[in-house]
N, C-alpha and C positions, 0 to 999 in steps of 0.2 A: 655052748657059747660061753666065752670068758667075759667076766664083768670087772669093772673097776669101781672103786668107792668114790664118794664125793671128794675126799681128800686127794686121792690119786688123780682125779680129773682136774682139780684145781691146780695141782703142781704141773701137770702135763700142759694145760692151757695157759698157765701164768695169770690166773685170776683168783679171787678169794673163794673159799668154800661157800660163803654166803651167796656169791654170784652164781655158782654152779647150782646151788639149791633153788634159786629163783628160776634158772633155766628148766630144772626138773619140774617144779610146781606149775610153770607155764606150759609144760608139754613141748618144749622146744628141742628136746633131745630124744630122737626116735629110739625106741627100745628101752628107755629108762623105766625102771620099776622100783617100787618101794616095798621092801621085804623086812618085816619085823622092825619097822621104824627107820630103816637105813636105805637110802637111795643107791641103786646100782645101775650103772650104764655100761653098754657094750664097750669093750676095749677099743674097738675101731671107730667109736663115735667121734664125729667132728664137732669142734667148738661152734656153737651158734653165733650168728652175727650179732654184735652188740647194737641194739636199737638206740642206745643213748647217744651214739656218735654219728655225726654227719660226715659224709665224704663226697668227693667229686665236686661238680659244679654247684651243687646246692649249698656248699659250705662257704660261709663268708666270715672272714676274720673281723672281730669287733675292736681290735686294738691296733 
């Protein structure tokens, strides 16, 4: 299986390396493993949904 690094995933998904690290620590990326202090994710892994953002009918603009 081919893996990508934290940095490669952050570039692919358009988020910071720190955010990808949070995804890994929280177990939100299936198949992600930490080897020798480095997170590795399967190349085909999909970006997890960002829980910080609301969408759809639940979202109400405040301004």
